[in-house]
N, C-alpha and C positions, 0 to 999 in steps of 0.2 A: 491272280492267274498269270502264269508266265507263258503267254502265247509267243510262238516263234514269229519273227519278222522276216518274211522272204525277201531276198534282194540278190542282185547280181554281184559279181566280184567287183565290178566298176562302182556300183552303188556303195558297197562296203568300204572301198578305198576312199571314196569321196567323203563319207562320214568320218572315217579315221583321220583324214587330212584336216577336216574342219575342226575336229576335237583337238588335235595337236596344236593348231593355230590358235584356237580360243584359250588353251591352257598355257602355251609358251609365249604368245605375242600379246593377245588381248588382255589377259589377266594381269600381267605385270604393268602394262600401260595404264590400265584402269586404277590399279593400286597407286601408281605414281600420281595420277590425276587427283585421287582422294587425298593423298598426303599433301600435295601442293595446295589444294583448296582448303584443307584443314589449317594450314599455316597462315591463312588469311584472317584468322580470328573467329569471331562469333559465328557458330555453325547454324544457329536458328534462322538467320537471314542470309545464309550463304547459298545462293542458287547453284553455283559451280559445284559445291560439295554435294548438294542434293541430286544434281544431274549425274555426277560421277557415281554416287551410291545406287541410283536407279539403273545406270548402265551396268554396274557390277552385278546387281540382282538379275538383270536380264541375261547377262553372260553366264552366270553360275547356273541359272535355270536351264539354259541351252546346253551347257556342259553335262548336266545331270541327264537331260533328255537324250543326248548323243550316247552317253555311257550306257544308258538303259537299252537303247535300240541296238547298239553294238553287242551288248551282252546277250541279247535275245536273237541276234541275227542268224538266219538260216541261209547261208550263201549257196546259191544254186549256180553251178557251172553250166552255162548255156551251151558251151562248145561240145558238151557231152550229150546234149539233147537232140532228138531228131523225131521224124514221123510226120504224118499228114494231119494229125489232130492238133488243134490249137490248145496250148497250155502255157503256163508261166514261161516267159523268156522268148516266146515266139514273136517273130516280126511278121505282121499280117498286112497284106495289101487289099484294100477295100475299094469298091466303086459305089458311090452314092446312087441309088436307083432313080432318084428324082433329078439330080443335077448332072449325073455322069462324071462327077469330080472324083479323082483318085486320091486316096489317103493311105499313108503307110504308118502303122503304129507298132511299137514294140510293147509287149505286156511285161511290166516290171513291178517291183514292190512299191508300196505307198510312199516310202521315204525318198525314192529316186524318180518318182513320176514328174514329168515336165513336158507339158503339151507342146511347148515351143520347140522342143528337141525330138518330138515324135514318140514320147514315152508316156504310156497311160498306166495308171494303177490297176493292179489285179482286182481291186474292189470297185472300180468304176463300172457304171451300168453297161458301157460298151464292151469292156473286157469280160464282164460276167456273161454277156450275151454270146461272146465269141468262144469262150472256153468249151472244149469238147466238139466244136464244129470242124469241118474240113473244107478244103478248096472246092468251090462250086456251090457251097451252101449260101442261103440268104438268111440274114438275121435282121430282126426288127428291134429297135431300141427306143425307149421313151426318152426323148430329149426335151430340154426346157421349151422348145418351140413346137413340140408335138412329136409324133412317132416318125422315126427315120428308118429306112430300109437300106441295107448294104449287101452287096454280093461279095463274097470272099474270092479273090482271084489268085492269091498266092500266099503260101505259108512257108516262111524261111526260118532258119536257125543260124544267127550270126552274132 
């Protein structure tokens, strides 16, 4: 099944950069490590060789994963989006109804989600609860610590 992978232009660029780096920098460096370790003789007890082969396997797996995601990418231009209803790409300001703490989240594709940078995956429970809602609405989300209620105070497109 060839499902499209929604992502922003920034997310697409980041994956493309990582792919190029893995192919043009990491791959040759790992091949060099393997050749150097191979020159040390007996491969059966050569930890350096086995570590380099393991690193090569990991790198090649990630390259294949990146190529797949980029091939299935559905790049969504957030600058062309607008409206009061929350959907992919929206930046949403929420107030926790219990603690009154403010949180700002942008809803992005799974591959570019990063909670530390304020980006949550479209598939996350919070994003799923927010989709289709508008400013002023209240959403309830099941969190690991129990149900949380948030009031939507702002919907932006940036």
